[in-house]
C-alpha positions in Angstrom: 110.4 -151.2 72.5 113.7 -153.0 72.5 115.8 -153.1 69.0 115.4 -156.6 68.8 111.7 -157.2 69.6 109.2 -158.7 67.3 105.6 -157.5 67.8 102.2 -158.4 67.3 101.5 -159.6 63.9 98.6 -157.7 62.0 96.4 -159.5 59.2 95.0 -157.8 56.1 91.3 -157.5 55.6 89.0 -158.3 52.9 85.5 -156.2 52.9 83.1 -158.8 51.7 80.3 -156.2 51.1 79.8 -152.7 51.6 82.4 -151.0 49.4 81.2 -147.5 48.3 77.7 -147.9 49.4 79.1 -147.7 53.2 80.0 -144.3 52.5 76.0 -143.6 52.1 75.1 -145.6 55.1 74.8 -149.1 54.1 76.0 -152.0 56.1 79.3 -153.4 55.8 80.8 -156.9 56.4 85.0 -157.4 56.8 86.8 -160.3 57.4 90.7 -160.6 58.5 92.6 -162.4 56.1 95.9 -164.0 57.6 97.6 -164.8 54.3 99.0 -161.3 54.2 100.2 -159.9 57.3 102.5 -157.2 58.9 104.5 -156.3 62.0 106.7 -153.6 63.3 110.4 -154.6 63.4 113.7 -153.0 63.6 116.6 -152.7 61.0 119.3 -154.7 62.5 121.9 -157.3 61.9 119.5 -160.1 62.9 116.8 -159.2 60.5 116.6 -161.1 57.2 114.9 -158.7 54.9 115.0 -156.5 51.8 117.0 -153.7 53.4 115.8 -151.1 50.8 112.2 -152.1 51.6 113.1 -151.4 55.5 114.5 -148.1 55.0 111.6 -146.9 52.8 109.1 -148.3 55.3 111.0 -146.3 58.2 110.8 -143.1 55.9 107.1 -143.7 55.4 106.6 -144.3 59.2 108.5 -141.2 59.9 106.1 -139.0 57.7 103.1 -140.7 59.3 104.7 -139.8 62.6 105.1 -136.3 61.5 101.6 -136.0 60.7 100.8 -137.6 64.2 103.1 -135.1 66.2 101.5 -132.1 64.4 98.0 -133.5 65.3 99.1 -133.7 69.0 100.7 -130.5 69.1 97.4 -128.9 68.1 95.7 -130.8 70.4 93.5 -132.5 67.8 94.8 -136.1 68.1 91.8 -138.6 69.1 94.4 -141.2 70.6 97.0 -140.5 73.1 100.0 -141.7 71.1 103.3 -141.8 72.9 105.2 -139.7 70.2 108.5 -139.4 72.0 108.9 -143.5 72.1 107.5 -143.6 68.6 110.3 -141.0 67.5 113.0 -142.9 69.2 112.1 -146.0 67.7 112.1 -144.6 64.3 115.5 -143.4 64.8 116.7 -146.9 66.2 115.3 -148.2 62.7 111.7 -149.0 63.2 110.0 -150.0 60.0 106.9 -152.3 59.1 107.7 -155.8 57.7 104.9 -156.6 55.4 103.7 -159.0 53.1 100.4 -157.1 52.4 100.6 -155.8 48.7 99.6 -151.8 48.5 97.0 -150.7 46.5 95.4 -154.2 46.5 92.3 -153.5 48.6 93.4 -155.6 51.4 94.1 -152.8 54.0 97.7 -152.4 53.9 97.7 -149.0 55.7 94.9 -150.3 58.2 97.3 -153.0 59.4 100.2 -150.4 59.8 97.7 -148.1 61.8 96.5 -150.9 63.9 100.1 -151.9 64.7 101.1 -148.4 65.5 98.1 -147.8 67.8 98.7 -151.0 69.5 102.2 -150.3 70.5 102.3 -146.6 71.0 98.9 -145.8 72.4 98.5 -145.0 75.8 95.4 -146.0 77.8 94.4 -148.0 74.7 91.2 -150.1 74.2 92.3 -153.8 74.2 91.2 -155.9 71.4 89.0 -158.5 73.2 85.8 -160.5 72.8 82.9 -158.6 74.3 84.2 -155.0 73.3 81.2 -152.8 73.6 79.7 -150.7 70.6 81.0 -147.4 72.3 84.6 -148.8 72.5 84.3 -149.7 68.9 82.9 -146.5 67.6 85.5 -144.3 69.7 88.4 -146.8 68.3 86.8 -146.3 64.8 87.0 -142.6 65.1 90.9 -142.6 66.2 91.8 -145.0 63.3 90.0 -143.0 60.7 91.7 -140.0 61.9 95.3 -141.7 61.7 94.5 -143.4 58.4 93.3 -140.5 56.8 97.1 -139.4 56.3 97.1 -142.1 53.6 93.8 -141.6 51.7 92.6 -137.9 52.6 89.7 -139.5 54.3 89.1 -142.9 55.9 86.0 -144.7 57.6 88.6 -146.3 60.0 87.0 -149.7 59.3 90.3 -151.2 57.8 92.4 -150.4 60.8 89.5 -151.5 63.1 89.2 -155.1 61.5 93.1 -155.4 61.4 93.2 -154.5 65.0 90.4 -157.0 66.5 91.4 -159.8 63.8 87.6 -160.7 63.9 84.8 -160.4 61.5 83.0 -157.3 62.1 79.7 -155.9 60.7 78.8 -152.4 60.5 75.0 -152.2 61.0 74.9 -148.3 61.0 77.1 -145.3 62.0 76.4 -146.0 65.7 76.4 -149.8 65.7 79.5 -151.8 64.8 79.7 -155.6 66.3 82.1 -158.6 66.3 80.2 -161.4 64.1 80.8 -165.0 63.3 79.8 -166.4 59.9 77.4 -169.5 60.4 78.4 -172.7 58.7 74.8 -173.8 58.2 74.2 -175.4 54.7 77.7 -175.0 53.5 79.1 -177.2 50.9 82.5 -178.4 50.9 82.9 -176.8 47.3 81.7 -173.3 48.5 84.5 -170.5 48.4 85.3 -166.9 48.3 88.4 -166.2 46.2 90.8 -163.4 45.0 91.7 -162.6 41.4 94.6 -160.7 40.8 94.3 -157.6 38.2 98.2 -157.5 38.2 97.9 -153.6 38.5 97.6 -151.4 41.4 94.7 -149.0 42.1 94.6 -145.6 44.4 91.7 -145.3 47.0 91.6 -141.5 47.3 91.1 -140.7 43.4 88.3 -143.5 42.8 86.4 -142.3 45.8 86.6 -138.9 44.8 85.3 -140.1 41.3 82.3 -141.9 43.0 81.4 -139.0 45.3 81.4 -136.6 42.1 79.3 -139.2 40.4 76.7 -139.0 43.4 75.9 -135.4 42.4 73.9 -137.0 39.2 70.6 -137.6 40.8 69.8 -140.7 38.5 73.0 -142.4 40.0 72.4 -141.4 43.4 68.9 -142.9 43.0 70.4 -146.2 41.8 72.7 -146.2 44.8 69.7 -145.8 47.3 67.4 -147.7 45.8 69.3 -150.5 44.3 72.9 -150.8 45.7 72.3 -150.2 49.2 69.3 -152.8 49.7 71.2 -155.4 47.8 74.4 -155.1 50.1 72.2 -155.0 53.2 70.3 -158.3 52.0 73.5 -159.9 51.0 75.1 -159.4 54.8 71.8 -160.2 56.7 71.4 -163.3 54.4 75.0 -164.5 55.0 74.8 -163.8 58.7 71.8 -166.0 59.1 73.4 -168.8 57.0 70.9 -168.4 53.8 73.6 -169.1 51.0 71.2 -169.9 48.3 69.7 -166.3 48.9 73.2 -165.0 49.1 74.3 -166.6 45.9 70.9 -165.1 44.2 71.9 -161.6 45.2 75.1 -161.6 44.6 74.6 -162.0 40.9 72.1 -159.1 41.0 75.2 -157.4 42.6 77.7 -158.2 40.3 75.7 -157.0 37.3 75.1 -153.7 39.2 78.8 -153.2 39.7 79.6 -153.9 36.3 77.0 -151.4 35.0 77.7 -148.4 37.4 81.3 -148.9 38.5 83.0 -150.3 35.1 85.7 -147.5 35.4 86.8 -149.3 38.8 87.1 -152.4 36.9 90.1 -153.1 34.6 89.3 -154.2 31.2 91.0 -158.0 31.9 88.8 -158.4 34.9 85.7 -157.3 32.9 86.2 -160.2 30.8 86.2 -162.7 33.5 83.4 -160.8 35.3 81.2 -160.9 32.3 82.1 -164.7 31.9 80.9 -165.6 35.4 77.5 -163.9 35.0 77.3 -166.0 32.0 78.4 -169.4 32.9 77.0 -169.3 36.5 80.1 -170.9 37.9 81.3 -168.0 39.8 80.3 -164.7 40.7 82.7 -161.5 40.7 82.5 -158.3 42.7 84.8 -155.2 43.8 87.3 -156.0 46.7 87.5 -152.6 48.3 87.9 -149.5 46.1 88.9 -151.2 42.9 90.8 -149.9 39.9 93.5 -152.6 40.3 94.7 -155.1 42.8 92.6 -157.9 43.9 88.9 -158.5 43.0 86.5 -160.8 44.9 84.7 -164.1 43.5 82.0 -166.2 45.1 81.6 -169.8 43.9 79.8 -173.0 45.2 82.2 -175.1 42.9 85.6 -173.9 43.9 87.6 -176.9 42.0 85.7 -176.3 38.8 86.4 -172.5 39.1 90.1 -172.8 39.9 90.4 -175.3 36.8 88.4 -172.5 34.7 91.0 -169.7 35.6 93.8 -172.0 35.3 92.8 -172.7 31.7 93.1 -168.9 31.2 96.4 -168.5 32.7 95.3 -167.1 36.0 95.7 -168.2 39.5 93.0 -167.6 42.1 93.6 -167.5 45.8 90.9 -168.8 48.3 90.2 -166.3 51.0 87.3 -168.4 52.8 86.5 -172.1 52.2 83.4 -173.6 53.5 81.9 -170.0 54.4 
């Protein structure tokens, strides 16, 4: 990479359905979100950026490099990363210029991992239409190994969606595919939006808490018998364009998460969550692991929903309108 090069831009992601339940085999549906994005850059006189941010990013990339280098030295690295070139670029001021907020459930580490793979992987699998299931599964494994540096464990889904820049559905452990979201029966006021909790959340401790809760047979049964079927139905109905069914099931999903995942929802968001279930104007759910950052909202009346939140001093960000 030349020092003045600007590399491919990688988008953030939004997991519409499947957070937590995907660990136990549910379907998952994720879409790219271009509003926030990042790309590999170099610190140099032609870059107009926050120098402290760039230096911190360079240090964080150096730590990721050490992790990758160790895996490669132990012959454990699944992706063939050119560590020599990666190291040289780090010495020349490589950093990740990003507008993706960390701890917000939008895949900041996923976009970074995708960019590193794209730049430094030899014999890489190209992002393209018609990519095979086997290639997707292999990519997911490679991404999961690298991203686990940040979270302890990783499904690999976040880097995969950031790399492909196309909606993907995880149907089961062995079947991942790129999909389109139908616009049949769509109203102009239909929208998915983000609500900012104005705090950040950390994925690893929240996932650990979830795994600990699974030791309770009653909780595990509720996940298996309620959450997973609801999640799967939401995804299959959305992909069929059956929006009326989706919004009906969303209310059930929202109620379930408020009851069983309350510790992942900050108190200020719980109030809006409860109000949405009450006023039927919008429906809230988790966006990623929760704890802070953004939370997802769904509405069939975006103008009134936007006005409602504005009256309460909150601005919502549209993710997908006319979905």
